[in-house]
BAPALO-91678 format. One record per atom (N, C-alpha, C, O): residue number from 1; residue in one letter; atom name; x, y, z. Coordinates in nm, 3 decimals. Layout:
PT  num  residuo  atomo     east    north       up
PT  NUM        a     CA        X        Y        Z
...
***
This chain:
PT  num  residuo  atomo     east    north       up
PT    1        m      N    0.804    4.126    6.851
PT    1        m     CA    0.697    4.209    6.851
PT    1        m      C    0.688    4.264    6.988
PT    1        m      O    0.709    4.382    7.016
PT    2        k      N    0.655    4.170    7.071
PT    2        k     CA    0.637    4.193    7.228
PT    2        k      C    0.770    4.267    7.256
PT    2        k      O    0.736    4.374    7.307
PT    3        e      N    0.897    4.263    7.247
PT    3        e     CA    0.996    4.332    7.290
PT    3        e      C    0.982    4.495    7.247
PT    3        e      O    1.008    4.590    7.321
PT    4        h      N    0.940    4.501    7.121
PT    4        h     CA    0.922    4.608    7.070
PT    4        h      C    0.833    4.706    7.157
PT    4        h      O    0.869    4.821    7.183
PT    5        l      N    0.724    4.654    7.195
PT    5        l     CA    0.601    4.740    7.252
PT    5        l      C    0.642    4.725    7.404
PT    5        l      O    0.590    4.809    7.478
PT    6        l      N    0.721    4.637    7.461
PT    6        l     CA    0.785    4.685    7.586
PT    6        l      C    0.879    4.793    7.602
PT    6        l      O    0.866    4.873    7.695
PT    7        i      N    0.978    4.801    7.515
PT    7        i     CA    1.063    4.885    7.481
PT    7        i      C    1.005    5.031    7.486
PT    7        i      O    1.038    5.128    7.555
PT    8        s      N    0.891    5.014    7.374
PT    8        s     CA    0.821    5.153    7.388
PT    8        s      C    0.740    5.179    7.502
PT    8        s      O    0.722    5.298    7.524
PT    9        i      N    0.690    5.102    7.576
PT    9        i     CA    0.644    5.156    7.703
PT    9        i      C    0.707    5.192    7.790
PT    9        i      O    0.654    5.262    7.876
PT   10        i      N    0.839    5.158    7.797
PT   10        i     CA    0.968    5.178    7.882
PT   10        i      C    1.020    5.293    7.861
PT   10        i      O    1.073    5.363    7.947
PT   11        y      N    1.003    5.324    7.712
PT   11        y     CA    1.112    5.450    7.679
PT   11        y      C    1.006    5.577    7.640
PT   11        y      O    1.033    5.662    7.555
PT   12        n      N    0.880    5.574    7.719
PT   12        n     CA    0.787    5.671    7.654
PT   12        n      C    0.817    5.813    7.746
PT   12        n      O    0.797    5.811    7.867
PT   13        k      N    0.866    5.933    7.678
PT   13        k     CA    0.931    6.054    7.764
PT   13        k      C    0.809    6.108    7.854
PT   13        k      O    0.829    6.156    7.966
PT   14        e      N    0.701    6.098    7.805
PT   14        e     CA    0.566    6.171    7.840
PT   14        e      C    0.560    6.115    7.976
PT   14        e      O    0.540    6.202    8.061
PT   15        l      N    0.573    5.978    8.028
PT   15        l     CA    0.554    5.980    8.127
PT   15        l      C    0.611    6.029    8.289
PT   15        l      O    0.554    6.015    8.398
PT   16        w      N    0.728    6.083    8.263
PT   16        w     CA    0.812    6.138    8.340
PT   16        w      C    0.872    6.255    8.302
PT   16        w      O    0.931    6.261    8.194
PT   17        s      N    0.862    6.364    8.388
PT   17        s     CA    0.907    6.477    8.366
PT   17        s      C    0.976    6.564    8.482
PT   17        s      O    0.991    6.489    8.579
PT   18        i      N    0.999    6.625    8.495
PT   18        i     CA    1.049    6.734    8.603
PT   18        i      C    0.934    6.755    8.696
PT   18        i      O    0.943    6.731    8.816
PT   19        q      N    0.843    6.794    8.646
PT   19        q     CA    0.698    6.839    8.735
PT   19        q      C    0.674    6.684    8.800
PT   19        q      O    0.655    6.687    8.921
PT   20        t      N    0.673    6.581    8.751
PT   20        t     CA    0.624    6.460    8.790
PT   20        t      C    0.727    6.434    8.933
PT   20        t      O    0.693    6.403    9.047
PT   21        a      N    0.836    6.455    8.886
PT   21        a     CA    0.950    6.417    9.027
PT   21        a      C    0.929    6.503    9.113
PT   21        a      O    0.930    6.464    9.230
PT   22        t      N    0.902    6.649    9.086
PT   22        t     CA    0.894    6.753    9.173
PT   22        t      C    0.759    6.712    9.271
PT   22        t      O    0.770    6.752    9.387
PT   23        i      N    0.663    6.654    9.248
PT   23        i     CA    0.530    6.619    9.289
PT   23        i      C    0.584    6.512    9.370
PT   23        i      O    0.577    6.520    9.493
PT   24        m      N    0.639    6.409    9.312
PT   24        m     CA    0.671    6.294    9.407
PT   24        m      C    0.755    6.331    9.524
PT   24        m      O    0.734    6.294    9.640
PT   25        i      N    0.846    6.404    9.486
PT   25        i     CA    0.971    6.438    9.607
PT   25        i      C    0.850    6.524    9.730
PT   25        i      O    0.851    6.493    9.849
PT   26        i      N    0.773    6.611    9.683
PT   26        i     CA    0.719    6.694    9.786
PT   26        i      C    0.613    6.590    9.848
PT   26        i      O    0.593    6.616    9.967
PT   27        c      N    0.557    6.507    9.815
PT   27        c     CA    0.467    6.400    9.875
PT   27        c      C    0.575    6.321    9.953
PT   27        c      O    0.548    6.292   10.070
PT   28        n      N    0.672    6.289    9.911
PT   28        n     CA    0.756    6.186   10.021
PT   28        n      C    0.800    6.269   10.138
PT   28        n      O    0.807    6.227   10.253
PT   29        i      N    0.833    6.411   10.093
PT   29        i     CA    0.879    6.504   10.217
PT   29        i      C    0.772    6.501   10.331
PT   29        i      O    0.785    6.457   10.446
PT   30        l      N    0.668    6.557   10.274
PT   30        l     CA    0.520    6.565   10.348
PT   30        l      C    0.505    6.435   10.435
PT   30        l      O    0.481    6.441   10.556
PT   31        s      N    0.524    6.309   10.362
PT   31        s     CA    0.483    6.201   10.419
PT   31        s      C    0.592    6.179   10.544
PT   31        s      O    0.548    6.163   10.658
PT   32        i      N    0.731    6.180   10.520
PT   32        i     CA    0.837    6.175   10.630
PT   32        i      C    0.799    6.231   10.728
PT   32        i      O    0.783    6.176   10.837
PT   33        s      N    0.775    6.386   10.693
PT   33        s     CA    0.755    6.474   10.795
PT   33        s      C    0.632    6.426   10.899
PT   33        s      O    0.638    6.420   11.022
PT   34        l      N    0.547    6.403   10.833
PT   34        l     CA    0.410    6.384   10.932
PT   34        l      C    0.433    6.243   10.976
PT   34        l      O    0.370    6.218   11.079
PT   35        g      N    0.510    6.135   10.929
PT   35        g     CA    0.503    6.024   11.010
PT   35        g      C    0.633    6.036   11.099
PT   35        g      O    0.655    5.940   11.172
PT   36        r      N    0.713    6.132   11.102
PT   36        r     CA    0.804    6.175   11.210
PT   36        r      C    0.745    6.155   11.331
PT   36        r      O    0.802    6.100   11.426
PT   37        y      N    0.577    6.218   11.334
PT   37        y     CA    0.524    6.285   11.451
PT   37        y      C    0.406    6.196   11.490
PT   37        y      O    0.355    6.203   11.601
PT   38        a      N    0.357    6.096   11.376
PT   38        a     CA    0.246    6.051   11.383
PT   38        a      C    0.257    5.873   11.421
PT   38        a      O    0.166    5.801   11.461
PT   39        i      N    0.405    5.834   11.392
PT   39        i     CA    0.420    5.711   11.417
PT   39        i      C    0.447    5.697   11.593
PT   39        i      O    0.535    5.768   11.643
PT   40        q      N    0.390    5.630   11.656
PT   40        q     CA    0.385    5.627   11.801
PT   40        q      C    0.438    5.491   11.868
PT   40        q      O    0.482    5.486   11.983
PT   41        i      N    0.428    5.375   11.778
PT   41        i     CA    0.519    5.279   11.854
PT   41        i      C    0.637    5.252   11.727
PT   41        i      O    0.615    5.215   11.611
PT   42        r      N    0.775    5.287   11.796
PT   42        r     CA    0.889    5.284   11.664
PT   42        r      C    0.956    5.162   11.698
PT   42        r      O    0.914    5.089   11.787
PT   43        n      N    1.054    5.139   11.635
PT   43        n     CA    1.127    5.042   11.615
PT   43        n      C    1.272    5.073   11.703
PT   43        n      O    1.383    5.087   11.652
PT   44        i      N    1.242    5.079   11.830
PT   44        i     CA    1.355    5.155   11.903
PT   44        i      C    1.488    5.068   11.917
PT   44        i      O    1.591    5.128   11.946
PT   45        n      N    1.493    4.930   11.898
PT   45        n     CA    1.616    4.863   11.870
PT   45        n      C    1.679    4.866   11.778
PT   45        n      O    1.787    4.808   11.784
PT   46        t      N    1.642    4.934   11.653
PT   46        t     CA    1.724    4.944   11.530
PT   46        t      C    1.846    5.034   11.587
PT   46        t      O    1.837    5.123   11.671
PT   47        l      N    1.987    4.978   11.507
PT   47        l     CA    2.093    5.056   11.546
PT   47        l      C    2.120    5.170   11.416
PT   47        l      O    2.218    5.244   11.424
PT   48        t      N    2.028    5.181   11.296
PT   48        t     CA    2.032    5.290   11.224
PT   48        t      C    1.925    5.406   11.275
PT   48        t      O    1.820    5.389   11.337
PT   49        s      N    1.976    5.508   11.236
PT   49        s     CA    1.895    5.598   11.256
PT   49        s      C    1.893    5.713   11.168
PT   49        s      O    2.006    5.754   11.140
PT   50        i      N    1.793    5.778   11.116
PT   50        i     CA    1.804    5.870   10.965
PT   50        i      C    1.789    5.976   11.044
PT   50        i      O    1.707    6.002   11.132
PT   51        a      N    1.924    6.060   10.979
PT   51        a     CA    1.951    6.207   11.022
PT   51        a      C    1.971    6.248   11.172
PT   51        a      O    1.954    6.360   11.221
PT   52        n      N    2.004    6.155   11.222
PT   52        n     CA    2.038    6.153   11.383
PT   52        n      C    1.905    6.179   11.458
PT   52        n      O    1.911    6.236   11.567
PT   53        i      N    1.784    6.139   11.404
PT   53        i     CA    1.669    6.136   11.468
PT   53        i      C    1.656    5.996   11.539
PT   53        i      O    1.654    5.893   11.472
PT   54        n      N    1.648    5.995   11.680
PT   54        n     CA    1.641    5.882   11.767
PT   54        n      C    1.518    5.815   11.749
PT   54        n      O    1.420    5.887   11.765
PT   55        g      N    1.496    5.694   11.719
PT   55        g     CA    1.364    5.612   11.685
PT   55        g      C    1.322    5.623   11.567
PT   55        g      O    1.218    5.561   11.543
PT   56        f      N    1.375    5.689   11.474
PT   56        f     CA    1.339    5.732   11.328
PT   56        f      C    1.426    5.626   11.248
PT   56        f      O    1.537    5.666   11.214
PT   57        g      N    1.389    5.493   11.214
PT   57        g     CA    1.517    5.415   11.149
PT   57        g      C    1.459    5.383   11.004
PT   57        g      O    1.374    5.446   10.943
PT   58        i      N    1.511    5.293   10.974
PT   58        i     CA    1.480    5.217   10.837
PT   58        i      C    1.347    5.170   10.823
PT   58        i      O    1.290    5.184   10.714
PT   59        t      N    1.280    5.109   10.933
PT   59        t     CA    1.139    5.056   10.898
PT   59        t      C    1.036    5.217   10.898
PT   59        t      O    0.953    5.241   10.811
PT   60        e      N    1.059    5.286   10.983
PT   60        e     CA    1.002    5.404   10.951
PT   60        e      C    0.994    5.459   10.815
PT   60        e      O    0.888    5.476   10.754
PT   61        l      N    1.129    5.492   10.763
PT   61        l     CA    1.152    5.555   10.644
PT   61        l      C    1.084    5.487   10.542
PT   61        l      O    1.021    5.549   10.456
PT   62        l      N    1.092    5.343   10.546
PT   62        l     CA    1.017    5.257   10.431
PT   62        l      C    0.896    5.269   10.451
PT   62        l      O    0.822    5.267   10.353
PT   63        a      N    0.843    5.285   10.580
PT   63        a     CA    0.668    5.281   10.588
PT   63        a      C    0.633    5.426   10.517
PT   63        a      O    0.550    5.429   10.426
PT   64        t      N    0.700    5.548   10.564
PT   64        t     CA    0.658    5.669   10.517
PT   64        t      C    0.680    5.707   10.378
PT   64        t      O    0.606    5.784   10.316
PT   65        t      N    0.817    5.631   10.315
PT   65        t     CA    0.850    5.658   10.173
PT   65        t      C    0.732    5.587   10.091
PT   65        t      O    0.705    5.630    9.979
PT   66        s      N    0.663    5.478   10.146
PT   66        s     CA    0.583    5.400   10.063
PT   66        s      C    0.426    5.491   10.072
PT   66        s      O    0.350    5.516    9.979
PT   67        l      N    0.414    5.521   10.189
PT   67        l     CA    0.273    5.596   10.177
PT   67        l      C    0.303    5.740   10.093
PT   67        l      O    0.200    5.774   10.035
PT   68        g      N    0.398    5.819   10.074
PT   68        g     CA    0.432    5.886    9.992
PT   68        g      C    0.416    5.864    9.864
PT   68        g      O    0.335    5.930    9.799
PT   69        h      N    0.489    5.773    9.813
PT   69        h     CA    0.492    5.721    9.679
PT   69        h      C    0.335    5.679    9.630
PT   69        h      O    0.295    5.685    9.514
PT   70        i      N    0.261    5.637    9.741
PT   70        i     CA    0.094    5.616    9.715
PT   70        i      C    0.036    5.741    9.697
PT   70        i      O   -0.041    5.762    9.604
PT   71        i      N    0.066    5.826    9.779
PT   71        i     CA   -0.017    6.006    9.779
PT   71        i      C    0.014    6.044    9.628
PT   71        i      O   -0.066    6.078    9.541
PT   72        g      N    0.159    6.030    9.619
PT   72        g     CA    0.235    6.094    9.497
PT   72        g      C    0.174    6.058    9.373
PT   72        g      O    0.122    6.137    9.294
PT   73        a      N    0.184    5.925    9.362
PT   73        a     CA    0.111    5.870    9.237
PT   73        a      C   -0.043    5.898    9.219
PT   73        a      O   -0.092    5.896    9.106
PT   74        g      N   -0.116    5.922    9.325
PT   74        g     CA   -0.269    5.978    9.328
PT   74        g      C   -0.274    6.074    9.286
PT   74        g      O   -0.365    6.102    9.207
PT   75        t      N   -0.166    6.174    9.327
PT   75        t     CA   -0.158    6.318    9.312
PT   75        t      C   -0.139    6.342    9.151
PT   75        t      O   -0.214    6.408    9.079
PT   76        i      N   -0.038    6.285    9.119
PT   76        i     CA    0.003    6.294    8.952
PT   76        i      C   -0.107    6.226    8.883
PT   76        i      O   -0.144    6.300    8.792
PT   77        l      N   -0.180    6.108    8.887
PT   77        l     CA   -0.288    6.047    8.819
PT   77        l      C   -0.379    6.163    8.832
PT   77        l      O   -0.423    6.195    8.722
PT   78        g      N   -0.427    6.244    8.938
PT   78        g     CA   -0.532    6.329    8.955
PT   78        g      C   -0.491    6.445    8.884
PT   78        g      O   -0.568    6.491    8.799
PT   79        l      N   -0.415    6.482    8.899
PT   79        l     CA   -0.367    6.642    8.816
PT   79        l      C   -0.332    6.602    8.652
PT   79        l      O   -0.328    6.689    8.564
PT   80        q      N   -0.313    6.492    8.634
PT   80        q     CA   -0.301    6.463    8.462
PT   80        q      C   -0.431    6.454    8.412
PT   80        q      O   -0.458    6.514    8.308
PT   81        n      N   -0.535    6.373    8.484
PT   81        n     CA   -0.683    6.361    8.468
PT   81        n      C   -0.774    6.504    8.439
PT   81        n      O   -0.855    6.521    8.349
PT   82        i      N   -0.731    6.603    8.548
PT   82        i     CA   -0.786    6.728    8.509
PT   82        i      C   -0.729    6.819    8.422
PT   82        i      O   -0.794    6.920    8.396
PT   83        s      N   -0.600    6.799    8.362
PT   83        s     CA   -0.520    6.847    8.261
PT   83        s      C   -0.463    6.932    8.314
PT   83        s      O   -0.466    7.034    8.246
PT   84        l      N   -0.386    6.946    8.446
PT   84        l     CA   -0.307    7.058    8.518
PT   84        l      C   -0.142    7.002    8.510
PT   84        l      O   -0.043    7.059    8.557
PT   85        l      N   -0.148    6.877    8.437
PT   85        l     CA   -0.015    6.823    8.459
PT   85        l      C    0.010    6.746    8.292
PT   85        l      O   -0.063    6.659    8.245
PT   86        n      N    0.107    6.795    8.236
PT   86        n     CA    0.130    6.724    8.109
PT   86        n      C    0.172    6.593    8.093
PT   86        n      O    0.186    6.546    7.981
***
């Protein structure tokens, strides 16, 4: 019984759509672009740089995308709450 409930929760087609994916992508891109200029103390010693941007490495990317997911989840839930997103 528990397995059936878990599978039905995971396989719910209404939880994810192209609209929610687009909103999440936009929120992550905005968060990365804002974080690029807002992060003042960067991890300069990293060997990896994202998109040939000096001083913007994995730690900065993870921080900004984490914030982007939080903003995106709030945006999606808010739009669903006011019935603008199905």
